C-alpha positions as CSV (number, residue, x, y, z in Angstrom):
1,X,-32.3,59.0,-64.4
2,X,-29.0,58.6,-65.3
3,X,-27.7,61.6,-67.1
4,X,-24.3,60.5,-68.7
5,X,-22.4,57.3,-70.2
6,X,-19.8,58.7,-67.5
7,X,-22.1,58.5,-64.9
8,X,-23.5,55.1,-65.9
9,X,-20.1,53.7,-66.1
10,X,-19.2,55.1,-63.0
11,X,-22.2,53.5,-61.3
12,X,-21.0,50.4,-62.4
13,X,-17.3,50.6,-61.8
14,X,-18.7,51.5,-57.8
15,X,-20.1,48.4,-57.8
16,X,-17.0,46.3,-58.9
17,X,-17.2,46.1,-62.6
18,X,-13.9,45.8,-64.7
19,X,-15.0,45.4,-68.0
20,X,-17.7,47.6,-70.2
21,X,-19.7,46.3,-73.2
22,X,-22.6,47.8,-75.2
23,X,-24.8,46.1,-77.6
24,X,-27.0,48.2,-79.6
25,X,-30.6,46.5,-79.8
26,X,-32.4,45.4,-83.1
27,X,-35.9,45.4,-83.4
28,X,-36.2,41.6,-82.4
29,X,-34.1,41.9,-79.3
30,X,-36.8,42.2,-76.7
31,X,-38.2,40.3,-74.1
32,X,-40.2,38.0,-76.0
33,X,-37.8,37.3,-79.0
34,X,-34.8,37.4,-76.2
35,X,-31.2,39.5,-76.9
36,X,-29.3,37.9,-79.5
37,X,-25.8,37.6,-78.6
38,X,-24.0,36.5,-81.6
39,X,-23.4,33.1,-83.9
40,X,-21.2,30.5,-82.5
41,X,-20.3,30.8,-78.8
42,X,-18.0,33.5,-78.4
43,X,-20.9,35.3,-76.4
44,X,-19.8,32.8,-73.7
45,X,-16.5,34.3,-73.3
46,X,-17.3,37.6,-73.0
47,X,-19.8,37.3,-70.0
48,X,-19.6,35.0,-67.0
49,X,-22.1,32.6,-66.4
50,X,-22.9,29.3,-64.4
51,X,-22.3,25.7,-65.9
52,X,-24.5,24.6,-69.1
53,X,-27.6,22.6,-68.2
54,X,-30.1,20.8,-70.2
55,X,-34.0,21.2,-69.5
56,X,-36.3,18.4,-71.0
57,X,-40.0,19.3,-71.4
58,X,-42.5,17.3,-73.3
59,X,-44.4,19.5,-76.0
60,X,-46.6,18.4,-78.3
61,X,-46.1,14.8,-78.0
62,X,-41.9,15.2,-78.1
63,X,-39.5,16.0,-75.8
64,X,-37.6,19.4,-76.5
65,X,-34.0,19.9,-75.1
66,X,-33.0,23.6,-74.3
67,X,-29.2,23.9,-73.6
68,X,-29.1,27.0,-71.0
69,X,-26.4,29.0,-68.4
70,X,-27.4,31.2,-65.5
71,X,-26.4,34.9,-65.1
72,X,-25.6,36.8,-62.0
73,X,-27.6,39.4,-63.5
74,X,-28.6,42.8,-61.9
75,X,-30.5,46.3,-63.2
76,X,-28.4,49.0,-62.3
77,X,-29.8,52.4,-61.8
78,X,-29.2,55.5,-59.5
79,X,-30.8,53.6,-56.2
80,X,-28.6,50.9,-56.5
81,X,-28.8,47.0,-57.9
82,X,-32.4,45.2,-59.0
83,X,-31.4,41.7,-59.6
84,X,-33.0,39.5,-62.0
85,X,-33.2,35.8,-60.8
86,X,-34.0,34.4,-63.9
87,X,-32.0,35.9,-66.5
88,X,-29.8,33.2,-68.6
89,X,-28.1,32.5,-71.8
90,X,-29.9,30.1,-74.1
91,X,-27.5,28.2,-75.9
92,X,-28.7,27.1,-79.7
93,X,-26.2,24.5,-81.3
94,X,-27.8,23.7,-84.4
95,X,-27.4,27.3,-85.7
96,X,-25.7,27.9,-83.2
97,X,-26.0,31.2,-81.4
98,X,-26.5,32.3,-78.0
99,X,-29.3,34.5,-76.8
100,X,-30.3,36.1,-73.5
101,X,-33.7,35.7,-71.9
102,X,-35.4,36.0,-68.4
103,X,-34.2,39.5,-67.6
104,X,-37.1,40.8,-66.5
105,X,-39.0,38.0,-64.8
106,X,-39.5,38.5,-61.3
107,X,-37.6,42.0,-61.1
108,X,-37.7,45.3,-59.6
109,X,-37.0,48.7,-61.5
110,X,-36.2,46.8,-64.3
111,X,-36.3,48.9,-67.9
112,X,-39.2,46.6,-68.6
113,X,-40.9,48.8,-71.7
114,X,-37.6,49.6,-73.1
115,X,-36.8,45.7,-73.3
116,X,-40.3,45.1,-74.7
117,X,-40.4,47.3,-77.4
118,X,-39.0,46.8,-80.7
119,X,-37.8,50.9,-81.0
120,X,-34.9,51.3,-83.2
121,X,-31.7,53.2,-81.5
122,X,-32.0,51.2,-78.3
123,X,-28.9,50.3,-76.3
124,X,-28.0,47.6,-73.4
125,X,-25.1,48.4,-72.0
126,X,-23.3,45.6,-69.8
127,X,-20.7,45.8,-66.8
128,X,-18.9,42.8,-65.6
129,X,-17.3,42.3,-62.5
130,X,-13.9,40.0,-61.7
131,X,-16.4,37.7,-59.7
132,X,-19.0,37.0,-62.6
133,X,-21.7,39.2,-61.9
134,X,-23.2,41.5,-64.7
135,X,-24.9,44.8,-64.4
136,X,-27.2,45.7,-67.2
137,X,-28.6,49.1,-67.9
138,X,-30.9,49.9,-71.1
139,X,-31.6,53.2,-72.4
140,X,-33.6,54.4,-76.0
141,X,-32.4,56.3,-78.7
142,X,-33.2,59.8,-77.0
143,X,-31.4,59.3,-73.9
144,X,-28.0,61.1,-73.4
145,X,-26.4,57.9,-72.4
146,X,-27.3,56.7,-75.6
147,X,-26.4,60.1,-77.4
148,X,-23.2,60.1,-76.0
149,X,-22.4,56.6,-77.1
150,X,-23.0,57.7,-80.5
151,X,-20.9,60.5,-80.2
152,X,-18.2,59.0,-79.2
153,X,-16.8,57.8,-82.8
154,X,-15.8,54.4,-83.8
155,X,-15.5,51.7,-80.9
156,X,-13.6,48.5,-81.0
157,X,-15.6,45.8,-81.0
158,X,-15.7,42.1,-79.4
159,X,-18.5,39.8,-81.0
160,X,-21.7,41.7,-81.1
161,X,-20.3,43.6,-78.2
162,X,-19.1,47.6,-78.7
163,X,-15.9,47.2,-76.4
164,X,-16.1,50.2,-73.6
165,X,-13.5,49.0,-71.5
166,X,-10.5,50.9,-73.4
167,X,-12.8,54.2,-73.5
168,X,-13.3,54.1,-69.8
169,X,-9.9,53.6,-68.9
170,X,-8.8,56.6,-71.7
171,X,-6.9,54.3,-73.5
172,X,-8.4,54.8,-76.8
173,X,-8.1,51.4,-78.6
174,X,-7.3,48.5,-76.2
175,X,-5.2,46.7,-79.1
176,X,-3.1,50.2,-79.6
177,X,-2.5,50.7,-75.8
178,X,-1.4,47.0,-75.4
179,X,0.9,47.1,-78.2
180,X,2.4,50.5,-76.6
181,X,2.9,48.9,-73.1
182,X,4.5,45.7,-74.4
183,X,7.0,47.8,-76.8
184,X,7.9,49.9,-73.5
185,X,8.6,46.6,-72.0
186,X,10.6,44.9,-74.6
187,X,12.8,48.2,-74.8
188,X,13.6,47.5,-70.8
189,X,15.7,44.3,-71.9
190,X,16.7,42.5,-68.8
191,X,13.9,42.8,-65.5
192,X,14.4,41.8,-62.4
193,X,11.9,38.9,-61.4
194,X,9.3,40.7,-59.3
195,X,5.6,40.2,-58.3
196,X,3.1,42.5,-57.6
197,X,2.0,42.3,-53.7
198,X,-1.3,42.9,-52.0
199,X,-0.1,46.6,-51.4
200,X,0.1,47.0,-55.1
201,X,4.0,47.6,-55.1
202,X,6.3,45.0,-57.3
203,X,8.6,42.7,-55.0
204,X,11.6,40.5,-55.5
205,X,10.5,37.1,-56.7
206,X,13.1,34.5,-56.5
207,X,11.0,31.2,-57.9
208,X,11.4,30.3,-60.8
209,X,8.1,30.7,-62.4
210,X,8.9,34.0,-62.3
211,X,8.4,35.3,-66.1
212,X,4.7,35.8,-65.8
213,X,4.3,37.5,-62.7
214,X,7.3,40.0,-63.9
215,X,5.3,40.5,-66.8
216,X,2.3,40.9,-65.0
217,X,3.9,43.7,-62.8
218,X,5.2,45.7,-65.5
219,X,1.9,45.6,-66.9
220,X,0.3,46.8,-63.4
221,X,-1.6,43.8,-63.0
222,X,-2.5,42.5,-59.5
223,X,-2.7,38.5,-59.6
224,X,-6.1,37.4,-58.1
225,X,-7.9,34.1,-57.7
226,X,-10.8,34.6,-60.4
227,X,-9.5,34.5,-63.8
228,X,-5.9,35.1,-66.1
229,X,-4.2,38.3,-65.6
230,X,-6.5,40.8,-67.7
231,X,-5.3,44.2,-69.1
232,X,-8.1,46.4,-70.8
233,X,-9.7,42.8,-71.5
234,X,-6.9,41.1,-73.1
235,X,-5.5,37.9,-71.4
236,X,-2.1,38.1,-71.1
237,X,0.1,34.8,-71.3
238,X,4.1,34.7,-71.1
239,X,5.9,32.0,-72.9
240,X,9.7,31.0,-72.7
241,X,11.6,30.6,-76.4
242,X,15.0,29.5,-77.1
243,X,16.2,32.6,-78.6
244,X,14.4,36.2,-80.0
245,X,15.6,34.6,-83.8
246,X,13.3,31.7,-84.3
247,X,11.4,32.5,-81.5
248,X,10.6,28.8,-81.0
249,X,8.4,27.8,-78.0
250,X,10.3,25.4,-75.2
251,X,6.8,23.8,-74.3
252,X,3.6,23.1,-75.8
253,X,0.7,26.0,-74.3
254,X,-1.3,23.9,-71.6
255,X,-5.2,25.2,-72.4
256,X,-7.0,23.6,-69.3
257,X,-6.4,20.9,-67.0
258,X,-10.0,19.7,-66.2
259,X,-10.4,16.1,-64.3
260,X,-12.7,14.0,-66.1
261,X,-16.6,13.6,-65.5
262,X,-17.3,10.1,-66.4
263,X,-15.4,6.6,-66.8
264,X,-13.7,4.3,-64.7
265,X,-11.6,7.3,-63.4
266,X,-14.5,9.1,-62.3
267,X,-16.6,5.8,-61.3
268,X,-14.0,3.5,-59.8
269,X,-11.6,6.3,-59.0
270,X,-8.4,7.3,-59.7
271,X,-6.5,4.5,-58.4
272,X,-8.3,1.9,-60.2
273,X,-7.7,3.5,-62.8
274,X,-4.1,4.3,-62.7
275,X,-3.4,0.3,-61.7
276,X,-5.5,-0.8,-65.0
277,X,-4.1,1.9,-67.4
278,X,-0.8,3.1,-65.7
279,X,2.3,1.8,-66.3
280,X,5.9,1.3,-63.8
281,X,8.1,4.4,-63.9
282,X,10.3,4.1,-66.6
283,X,13.4,5.6,-64.8
284,X,12.8,2.9,-62.2
285,X,11.3,4.3,-59.1
286,X,9.9,2.0,-56.9
287,X,6.6,1.9,-56.1
288,X,5.5,4.5,-58.9
289,X,2.6,4.0,-61.5
290,X,2.7,7.0,-64.4
291,X,-0.1,7.5,-66.7
292,X,1.2,9.9,-69.4
293,X,1.6,9.9,-73.6
294,X,0.2,12.2,-76.2
295,X,-3.6,11.4,-77.1
296,X,-5.5,12.9,-80.2
297,X,-8.6,12.3,-81.6
298,X,-8.6,9.1,-83.9
299,X,-5.0,8.0,-83.0
300,X,-4.5,4.8,-82.5
301,X,-4.5,3.0,-79.1
302,X,-1.6,4.1,-77.1
303,X,1.3,1.3,-76.4
304,X,1.7,1.8,-73.0
305,X,-1.7,2.6,-71.6
306,X,-3.9,0.8,-74.3
307,X,-6.2,3.8,-74.5
308,X,-7.3,5.8,-77.5
309,X,-8.8,9.0,-77.6
310,X,-12.3,9.5,-79.4
311,X,-14.8,12.6,-79.9
312,X,-18.7,12.3,-79.8
313,X,-21.6,14.9,-79.8
314,X,-19.6,16.9,-82.7
315,X,-20.2,16.7,-86.5
316,X,-16.7,17.4,-88.0
317,X,-18.6,17.9,-91.7
318,X,-20.9,20.9,-90.4
319,X,-18.8,22.4,-87.5
320,X,-21.7,21.8,-85.1
321,X,-22.2,20.3,-81.6
322,X,-25.2,17.9,-82.2
323,X,-25.4,16.8,-78.7
324,X,-24.2,18.5,-75.6
325,X,-24.0,15.1,-73.8
326,X,-21.0,14.1,-75.8
327,X,-17.7,14.4,-75.0
328,X,-13.8,13.2,-75.0
329,X,-14.0,9.6,-74.3
330,X,-10.6,7.6,-73.6
331,X,-11.4,3.8,-74.6
332,X,-9.5,0.7,-74.7
333,X,-9.5,-2.0,-77.4
334,X,-12.9,-2.9,-76.5
335,X,-14.5,0.5,-76.5
336,X,-14.9,0.7,-72.7
337,X,-14.9,4.1,-71.6
338,X,-11.5,4.7,-69.1
339,X,-11.8,8.0,-68.8
340,X,-14.7,10.9,-70.1
341,X,-14.6,14.8,-70.3
342,X,-18.1,15.9,-71.1
343,X,-18.9,18.6,-73.7
344,X,-20.6,21.0,-71.1
345,X,-17.6,20.6,-68.6
346,X,-15.0,21.6,-71.4
347,X,-17.0,24.4,-72.3
348,X,-17.2,25.5,-68.7
349,X,-13.6,25.1,-68.7
350,X,-13.1,27.3,-72.1
351,X,-15.6,30.0,-71.7
352,X,-12.9,31.2,-68.5
353,X,-10.5,32.2,-71.2
354,X,-10.6,35.9,-72.5
355,X,-12.3,36.5,-76.1
356,X,-8.9,38.2,-76.4
357,X,-5.6,37.2,-75.9
358,X,-1.9,37.9,-76.2
359,X,1.0,35.9,-75.9
360,X,4.4,37.1,-75.1
361,X,7.9,35.2,-75.9
362,X,10.5,35.6,-73.0
363,X,13.6,34.9,-71.9
364,X,15.3,33.8,-68.5
365,X,18.7,34.2,-67.1
366,X,20.1,33.4,-63.6
367,X,21.5,34.9,-61.4
368,X,19.8,36.9,-60.2
369,X,17.0,35.9,-61.9
370,X,15.7,38.1,-65.3
371,X,13.3,38.5,-67.7
372,X,13.5,39.9,-71.2
373,X,10.6,40.0,-73.5
374,X,10.7,39.6,-77.2
375,X,9.7,42.2,-79.7
376,X,7.1,39.6,-81.5
377,X,3.8,38.7,-79.5
378,X,0.9,36.9,-80.7
379,X,-2.3,38.5,-81.0
380,X,-5.0,36.4,-81.1
381,X,-8.8,37.7,-81.0
382,X,-12.2,35.8,-81.1
383,X,-12.2,32.4,-79.4
384,X,-15.2,30.2,-79.3
385,X,-16.0,26.8,-78.1
386,X,-16.7,25.5,-81.5
387,X,-13.0,26.2,-82.7
388,X,-11.5,24.4,-79.6
389,X,-13.7,21.2,-80.2
390,X,-12.9,21.6,-84.1
391,X,-8.7,21.4,-82.8
392,X,-9.6,18.6,-80.8
393,X,-11.6,16.7,-83.7
394,X,-8.6,17.2,-85.9
395,X,-5.7,16.5,-83.1
396,X,-4.4,20.0,-83.2
397,X,-5.4,19.7,-79.4
398,X,-4.3,17.2,-77.7
399,X,-4.4,15.1,-74.4
400,X,-0.8,15.0,-72.4
401,X,-1.6,13.9,-69.3
402,X,0.9,13.6,-66.4
403,X,-0.8,11.4,-63.4
404,X,1.3,9.5,-61.1
405,X,0.5,7.6,-58.0
406,X,3.5,6.9,-55.6
407,X,3.7,4.3,-52.8
408,X,1.8,2.6,-55.1
409,X,3.0,-0.7,-53.4
410,X,1.3,0.0,-50.0
411,X,-2.1,0.9,-48.5
412,X,-2.4,4.4,-48.7
413,X,-1.0,5.4,-52.4
414,X,-0.4,9.2,-53.1
415,X,-1.6,10.2,-56.4
416,X,-1.2,13.4,-58.2
417,X,-3.5,14.8,-60.8
418,X,-2.6,16.6,-63.9
419,X,-5.1,16.0,-67.3
420,X,-3.9,18.5,-69.5
421,X,-4.9,19.9,-72.8
422,X,-2.3,21.4,-74.6
423,X,-1.4,22.6,-78.4
424,X,1.7,23.6,-79.9
425,X,2.6,27.3,-80.4
426,X,2.2,27.4,-84.0
427,X,-1.4,26.0,-83.7
428,X,-2.8,28.7,-81.5
429,X,-4.4,30.7,-84.0
430,X,-6.2,28.2,-85.0
431,X,-8.4,28.4,-81.6
432,X,-9.0,32.1,-82.5
433,X,-11.0,34.0,-85.6
434,X,-8.0,36.5,-86.0
435,X,-4.2,36.0,-84.6
436,X,-0.8,37.8,-86.1
437,X,2.4,38.3,-85.0
438,X,3.2,41.6,-84.2
439,X,6.5,43.2,-84.6
440,X,6.9,45.8,-81.7
441,X,9.9,47.3,-83.4
């Protein structure tokens, strides 16, 4: 038996975990009733998962639909890892809520008695790796691991989860630790452009996109291919501003750049889409066709492309998803679908974002390239895919594509794809349950 919380987190970290959580289990949190992970879809931004799919089964003469996402879930103990191949998240859009199930089926060395019981005081501990694996450990009320958790005092929460990541790092409260390090970076004033290398050391960086890399280097974050930069569970983003008085952002925030999953764009190909809906380059570049403009839900058909943006599968009055087969569509004047982004695909992109994010303003100057970080970062907590869809439905989040086709007058045109969903910095708060600009000094 694992005899302490420290030992448990050591074992999880040795297997690659970088974020750590705990959930106090209620009597209904068991293998029969599934484990409740909160209202809305916020848990999807905490626990990495496979793409959301829908199962259809016939029951009592009617079709039952179940939306789910598989997990790479393992129970952990002193002997190592025991895979739970049927662990999955179940989505209930009509409530809405998320639950976890299948975590005992065909699994060895799982805490079956605990997870089948309704005993009070049970705790489920979770470790999450950068590559999307999840390690689970369950303990009863009298277990020393549970007792140590209770003795730890107040612990910050992310949705229904106790966030043990700062506790593991010895940082206390992650928000306070983040604010302290951002204050120190701000007080440094101008910092030479740099990027952390594979050796973990900062190295000079000359390219013009060094603002994010320099901030990451100051935070000790090594660039990786798994997700956005992460500091004690906070997604870290920097953005250029015109000055440190108005803090006006130079450009909107690009939230994600997913490719369409349907419509002419997908079915006939990008070249066919561009020849139907693109327009000649307005600066006069020969052989170039562009597809651009700003598209908001419910807006008019664009003068250059003839397309408008529409949303389906979402009930704006109730704020609920009514059909995960819906999505964002670009339609022509005859309602022919030119491009379509399904809700499942958009959800998969959005769920890669962290539940907590900080947006740090910056100034740049050359030569040499240097950056300075402002005293008023925006701290945002509690994102949820439902908040994103609501923002799309109201037009706060919009499509701002920058697709181009060069050598269009030849047999082998070159196509650059970039379908951007963006939001103004002033509207960022609408994508989170809580947000504020914090004054560092």
